[in-house]
KEKE-3310 file (N, C-alpha, C; in steps of 0.2 Angstrom, whole numbers, plus 5000, padded with zeros to 4 digits):
npx = (4836:4844:4860:4870:4871:4870:4872:4870:4865:4859:4852:4842:4840:4834:4822:4814:4808:4804:4793:4788:4797:4803:4805:4817:4827:4834:4845:4853:4868:4875:4865:4881:4891:4891:4897:4896:4888:4887:4880:4879:4884:4882:4870:4862:4844:4827:4815:4801:4797:4792:4780:4784:4792:4808:4826:4839:4854:4856:4859:4862:4855:4844:4840:4829:4817:4815:4826:4839:4851:4867:4873:4863:4857:4858:4847:4847:4838:4820:4807:4794:4782:4780:4783:4774:4770:4780:4788:4801:4801:4788:4784:4792:4788:4775:4776:4788:4791:4801:4812:4824:4836:4842:4851:4853:4856:4866:4867:4870:4872:4871:4882:4888:4884:4891:4905:4902:4903:4900:4892:4892:4879:4873:4858:4845:4835:4829:4840:4854:4871:4880:4869:4857:4840:4835:4828:4819:4821:4809:4808:4811:4812:4820:4820:4830:4830:4836:4849:4853:4852:4849:4842:4840:4831:4829:4815:4809:4803:4797:4806:4802:4798:4807:4819:4821:4829:4841:4841:4830:4824:4820:4823:4811:4805:4796:4783:4782:4770:4765:4772:4769:4758:4765:4774:4766:4761:4748:4743:4736:4741:4737:4734:4747:4754:4748:4753:4766:4765:4764:4775:4791:4797:4795:4801:4814:4831:4847:4865:4881:4894:4911:4920:4926:4917:4913:4921:4920:4929:4931:4924:4923:4918:4921:4916:4903:4904:4900:4904)
npy = (5001:5014:5019:5028:5046:5063:5080:5095:5108:5124:5130:5140:5137:5124:5128:5133:5122:5115:5123:5123:5126:5139:5156:5162:5152:5154:5162:5154:5145:5131:5116:5107:5104:5088:5075:5062:5056:5044:5030:5031:5044:5061:5073:5088:5088:5090:5091:5088:5095:5098:5104:5112:5115:5111:5112:5100:5091:5074:5057:5045:5030:5021:5018:5010:5018:5010:5002:4996:4993:4996:4989:4985:4982:4995:5003:5008:5010:5010:5000:5005:4998:4991:4999:5004:4994:4985:4982:4988:5000:5006:5015:5026:5029:5034:5045:5051:5056:5063:5074:5072:5082:5083:5081:5071:5053:5038:5023:5006:4997:4980:4973:4960:4946:4935:4939:4949:4962:4980:4995:5011:5024:5040:5046:5058:5072:5082:5095:5106:5102:5107:5106:5102:5098:5103:5092:5082:5067:5056:5052:5043:5046:5043:5045:5040:5039:5030:5027:5040:5045:5051:5047:5042:5034:5031:5031:5018:5012:5001:5002:5014:5012:5018:5018:5006:4996:4998:4997:4988:4995:5011:5027:5036:5051:5064:5074:5092:5097:5088:5089:5096:5089:5076:5080:5083:5078:5074:5068:5053:5036:5028:5038:5044:5033:5033:5045:5042:5036:5046:5052:5057:5048:5045:5055:5055:5055:5049:5045:5038:5036:5038:5024:5028:5033:5022:5022:5028:5037:5046:5061:5072:5085:5080:5067:5067:5069:5065:5050)
npz = (5052:5062:5063:5062:5060:5053:5058:5054:5053:5059:5075:5071:5058:5060:5067:5057:5052:5064:5071:5083:5092:5103:5098:5103:5102:5090:5092:5098:5101:5091:5085:5088:5074:5067:5057:5058:5069:5082:5091:5109:5109:5117:5114:5109:5110:5106:5118:5129:5144:5161:5157:5145:5129:5126:5124:5127:5133:5129:5130:5117:5116:5123:5140:5150:5162:5173:5175:5186:5184:5178:5167:5159:5142:5131:5120:5103:5093:5091:5086:5077:5075:5087:5098:5107:5114:5120:5135:5137:5130:5131:5141:5139:5126:5129:5138:5135:5122:5109:5099:5087:5080:5064:5048:5039:5036:5038:5029:5025:5010:5006:4996:4992:4999:5003:5004:5012:5008:5008:5004:5009:5011:5010:5016:5014:5014:5000:4994:4996:5000:5014:5022:5017:5018:5034:5047:5059:5068:5074:5091:5107:5124:5140:5157:5170:5186:5195:5190:5186:5173:5157:5142:5125:5111:5093:5083:5072:5056:5043:5028:5015:4998:4989:4996:5001:4995:4999:5013:5024:5034:5041:5049:5057:5050:5054:5048:5047:5051:5061:5072:5084:5089:5091:5101:5112:5127:5130:5119:5114:5115:5103:5094:5093:5087:5075:5070:5067:5055:5046:5038:5031:5022:5008:5002:5003:4997:4990:4990:4986:4998:5005:5012:5024:5033:5041:5052:5068:5073:5063:5058:5050:5038:5025:5024:5019:5006:4989:4981)
capx = (4838:4848:4865:4874:4868:4873:4869:4874:4861:4859:4845:4838:4837:4829:4816:4810:4805:4801:4790:4786:4802:4802:4810:4824:4832:4837:4851:4857:4874:4874:4869:4887:4891:4894:4896:4896:4885:4886:4877:4882:4885:4877:4869:4856:4838:4821:4811:4795:4798:4789:4775:4786:4796:4815:4832:4843:4858:4853:4863:4859:4855:4839:4840:4822:4817:4815:4832:4844:4858:4871:4875:4857:4858:4854:4844:4847:4832:4814:4803:4787:4777:4779:4786:4769:4769:4786:4790:4807:4799:4781:4783:4795:4783:4769:4778:4795:4792:4806:4814:4832:4838:4847:4851:4854:4859:4870:4865:4875:4869:4875:4884:4889:4882:4897:4911:4900:4905:4895:4893:4888:4875:4870:4851:4843:4829:4832:4843:4861:4875:4880:4863:4851:4834:4835:4822:4820:4819:4804:4812:4808:4817:4819:4824:4831:4832:4841:4855:4854:4853:4843:4844:4834:4831:4826:4809:4810:4798:4799:4808:4798:4800:4812:4826:4821:4834:4847:4840:4823:4821:4822:4821:4805:4806:4790:4781:4782:4763:4763:4777:4766:4755:4770:4777:4760:4760:4741:4742:4736:4745:4734:4735:4754:4756:4746:4758:4772:4764:4763:4782:4794:4801:4795:4804:4821:4836:4853:4871:4886:4899:4917:4920:4928:4911:4913:4925:4917:4934:4930:4918:4924:4914:4923:4912:4897:4906:4898:4910)
capy = (5004:5020:5019:5034:5051:5069:5086:5101:5114:5129:5130:5144:5133:5119:5131:5134:5115:5114:5129:5123:5129:5146:5161:5163:5147:5157:5165:5149:5141:5124:5110:5106:5100:5081:5072:5055:5054:5037:5028:5033:5051:5065:5078:5092:5086:5093:5087:5091:5093:5103:5108:5116:5112:5114:5108:5098:5086:5068:5052:5041:5023:5021:5014:5011:5021:5006:4998:4998:4989:5000:4984:4984:4983:5001:5002:5015:5011:5007:4998:5009:4993:4988:5003:5006:4988:4982:4985:4992:5006:5009:5021:5032:5031:5037:5051:5054:5057:5069:5075:5073:5086:5079:5083:5065:5047:5034:5016:5002:4992:4974:4971:4953:4942:4930:4943:4955:4969:4984:5002:5016:5029:5046:5047:5064:5076:5086:5101:5107:5100:5101:5106:5099:5101:5100:5088:5078:5060:5054:5049:5043:5047:5040:5048:5035:5042:5026:5028:5047:5045:5053:5043:5042:5030:5034:5026:5016:5009:4998:5008:5016:5008:5022:5017:4999:4992:5000:4994:4987:4999:5018:5031:5040:5058:5067:5080:5097:5098:5083:5089:5098:5083:5071:5082:5084:5073:5072:5064:5046:5031:5026:5044:5045:5028:5036:5051:5039:5034:5053:5054:5060:5043:5045:5061:5054:5054:5046:5045:5034:5040:5034:5019:5031:5034:5016:5023:5033:5042:5051:5065:5078:5086:5076:5061:5067:5070:5059:5046)
capz = (5058:5061:5068:5061:5056:5053:5061:5051:5053:5065:5078:5067:5052:5062:5069:5051:5052:5071:5073:5090:5096:5104:5094:5106:5100:5084:5094:5102:5097:5090:5088:5086:5068:5067:5051:5060:5075:5083:5098:5115:5109:5120:5109:5111:5106:5108:5123:5133:5151:5165:5153:5140:5124:5127:5122:5132:5131:5130:5127:5112:5118:5128:5146:5153:5168:5179:5176:5191:5182:5173:5162:5154:5135:5129:5113:5100:5089:5094:5081:5078:5076:5094:5103:5112:5118:5123:5142:5137:5127:5131:5145:5135:5121:5131:5142:5133:5115:5108:5092:5086:5074:5059:5041:5035:5040:5034:5029:5021:5006:5006:4989:4992:5005:5004:5006:5016:5005:5009:5001:5013:5007:5014:5014:5016:5011:4994:4996:4995:5005:5019:5027:5014:5022:5041:5049:5065:5069:5080:5096:5113:5129:5147:5163:5175:5193:5199:5187:5185:5166:5152:5136:5119:5105:5087:5081:5065:5052:5037:5023:5009:4992:4986:4999:5004:4992:5003:5020:5025:5040:5041:5055:5056:5049:5055:5044:5051:5054:5066:5078:5090:5092:5094:5108:5117:5132:5130:5113:5116:5112:5096:5089:5092:5083:5068:5068:5064:5048:5042:5038:5025:5019:5001:5000:5004:4991:4993:4986:4989:5001:5007:5018:5030:5038:5045:5058:5072:5074:5057:5059:5046:5032:5019:5024:5015:4999:4985:4977)
cpx = (4842:4853:4870:4870:4872:4869:4873:4871:4862:4852:4840:4835:4833:4823:4811:4805:4801:4799:4788:4791:4801:4807:4817:4829:4836:4844:4856:4863:4872:4867:4876:4888:4894:4892:4896:4894:4884:4883:4882:4884:4880:4876:4862:4850:4832:4816:4805:4796:4795:4784:4777:4791:4803:4820:4837:4848:4856:4858:4859:4860:4851:4840:4833:4822:4817:4821:4836:4851:4861:4873:4869:4859:4854:4852:4844:4841:4826:4809:4796:4781:4775:4781:4781:4768:4774:4788:4796:4806:4793:4780:4786:4791:4777:4771:4784:4796:4796:4807:4821:4834:4843:4846:4852:4856:4862:4867:4869:4871:4874:4876:4885:4889:4888:4903:4909:4902:4899:4897:4889:4885:4873:4863:4849:4837:4833:4835:4851:4865:4878:4874:4857:4845:4834:4828:4824:4818:4814:4808:4808:4814:4815:4823:4824:4834:4837:4848:4858:4856:4847:4845:4838:4836:4827:4821:4810:4804:4801:4800:4803:4802:4806:4819:4826:4826:4841:4847:4833:4820:4824:4820:4815:4806:4799:4789:4780:4775:4761:4767:4774:4762:4759:4772:4772:4759:4752:4739:4742:4740:4743:4736:4743:4757:4754:4751:4764:4772:4764:4771:4785:4798:4801:4799:4812:4825:4842:4859:4876:4891:4905:4916:4923:4923:4911:4916:4922:4922:4934:4924:4918:4919:4915:4919:4906:4898:4904:4904:4907)
cpy = (5010:5020:5024:5040:5058:5075:5092:5107:5118:5128:5135:5141:5127:5122:5132:5127:5114:5121:5129:5125:5136:5150:5162:5158:5149:5159:5160:5146:5134:5123:5110:5102:5093:5077:5064:5053:5047:5036:5030:5041:5055:5071:5082:5090:5090:5089:5091:5089:5099:5107:5112:5112:5116:5110:5106:5092:5079:5063:5047:5034:5023:5016:5015:5014:5017:5002:5001:4995:4993:4995:4982:4986:4989:4999:5008:5016:5008:5006:5001:5004:4990:4992:5005:5000:4985:4986:4990:4999:5010:5015:5027:5034:5036:5044:5054:5055:5064:5069:5076:5076:5082:5082:5077:5059:5043:5027:5012:4997:4986:4972:4964:4950:4938:4934:4948:4962:4973:4991:5007:5021:5034:5047:5053:5067:5080:5092:5101:5105:5106:5101:5102:5102:5098:5097:5086:5071:5060:5050:5048:5043:5044:5043:5043:5038:5037:5026:5035:5047:5048:5051:5043:5036:5033:5028:5025:5013:5005:5003:5008:5013:5012:5021:5010:4994:4993:4996:4993:4991:5006:5022:5035:5048:5061:5073:5086:5099:5093:5084:5091:5092:5078:5073:5083:5078:5070:5069:5057:5042:5029:5032:5045:5039:5030:5041:5048:5038:5040:5055:5056:5055:5043:5050:5060:5052:5051:5046:5041:5038:5035:5029:5022:5032:5028:5017:5029:5038:5047:5055:5072:5079:5082:5069:5061:5069:5064:5056:5043)
cpz = (5057:5066:5067:5058:5056:5055:5059:5051:5059:5068:5074:5061:5054:5064:5063:5050:5058:5073:5080:5095:5097:5100:5097:5104:5094:5086:5098:5098:5096:5085:5085:5080:5069:5061:5052:5067:5076:5090:5103:5115:5113:5116:5111:5106:5109:5112:5126:5140:5155:5161:5147:5135:5125:5123:5127:5130:5133:5127:5123:5114:5124:5133:5149:5160:5174:5180:5182:5190:5176:5167:5157:5147:5133:5122:5109:5095:5093:5088:5082:5078:5083:5099:5108:5116:5122:5130:5142:5135:5129:5136:5142:5129:5123:5134:5140:5126:5114:5101:5092:5080:5070:5052:5036:5039:5035:5034:5024:5017:5005:4998:4988:4998:5008:5007:5011:5014:5005:5006:5006:5009:5012:5012:5017:5012:5005:4997:4995:5001:5008:5023:5024:5017:5029:5043:5056:5065:5075:5085:5102:5118:5136:5152:5169:5181:5196:5196:5185:5177:5162:5145:5131:5114:5099:5085:5074:5062:5046:5032:5018:5003:4989:4989:5002:5001:4996:5010:5021:5030:5038:5047:5053:5056:5049:5050:5049:5055:5060:5072:5084:5093:5095:5100:5113:5121:5132:5124:5115:5112:5104:5092:5088:5087:5076:5066:5065:5057:5043:5042:5031:5021:5012:4998:5000:4997:4994:4988:4990:4992:5003:5013:5024:5035:5043:5052:5062:5074:5069:5058:5055:5041:5026:5019:5020:5008:4995:4981:4971)
residu = (MET:CYS:GLY:ARG:PHE:ILE:THR:THR:GLY:THR:TRP:ALA:GLU:TYR:ARG:LYS:TYR:MET:SER:ILE:LEU:PRO:PRO:GLU:VAL:ASP:GLY:ARG:ASN:GLY:PRO:GLU:PRO:ASN:TYR:ASN:THR:ALA:PRO:THR:SER:THR:LEU:GLU:ILE:VAL:THR:SER:HIS:ASP:GLY:GLY:ILE:GLY:ILE:GLU:PRO:VAL:LYS:TRP:GLY:LEU:VAL:PRO:HIS:TRP:SER:LYS:ASP:THR:LYS:VAL:ARG:MET:MET:ILE:ASN:ALA:ARG:GLY:GLU:THR:VAL:ALA:GLU:LYS:PRO:PHE:PHE:ARG:THR:ALA:PHE:GLU:TYR:GLY:ARG:CYS:LEU:ILE:PRO:ALA:THR:GLY:TYR:TYR:GLU:TRP:LEU:VAL:LEU:ASP:LYS:LYS:THR:LYS:GLU:LYS:GLN:PRO:TYR:LEU:ILE:HIS:LEU:PRO:GLY:ASP:ALA:PRO:THR:PHE:GLU:PRO:PHE:ALA:PHE:ALA:GLY:ILE:MET:SER:ARG:ASN:LYS:ASN:LEU:ASP:THR:VAL:THR:PHE:ALA:ILE:VAL:THR:LEU:ALA:ALA:THR:ASP:ASN:ILE:ALA:HIS:ILE:HIS:ASP:ARG:MET:PRO:VAL:ILE:LEU:LYS:GLY:GLY:THR:LEU:GLU:ALA:TRP:MET:ASN:PRO:GLU:THR:GLY:ARG:ALA:ASP:ALA:LEU:ASP:LEU:LEU:GLN:ASP:ASN:ARG:GLY:THR:ASP:LEU:VAL:TYR:TYR:PRO:VAL:SER:HIS:GLU:VAL:GLY:SER:VAL:LYS:ASN:LYS:GLY:PRO:GLU:LEU:ILE:SER:GLU:ILE)
# end
């Protein structure tokens, strides 16, 4: 799964990876740096709306478009193996594919099952801190007119061998050449599922970080310091 991540690059830096973005985003402020983005946060993501690619604020924690209950359990992740089939996700997968800018994410390695001792790691693409190599998670979003909400979830798959010992799931980081097809509403369900497999999982590296990342109150750059 993916429950915490960092966003440390500028839109100009992200556009080098997401060439589908229009050039004018280079002069746009943000995204706001956050070294401990947590569920329920509202952040700027890349969406496809009204026939064009744009940037808009969206809340992390997907609520399906058909829900009329504010108490419905939001979902922060969607399993890539079943995202096209489950009623909770399938409409968002077909019509609401999106991209979530990031530069790394946190995962916790269980050191002792009895004591539940865990060690947090920052997982990222190779590069120098704090930006590393900017990328985007594959996401799905939902516009719920009943509740007046716009929300998203991050798509996950089984972790690649290089990081599976830390956690058995990983967020999907799409390769740059697949982004246009991912965001194209005319890309069919089967083809979109295939795009999920063309990811950067095997390129990921990691290092241990402080337990301070466990508190959502902590958001400073010291969180990504290697220990």
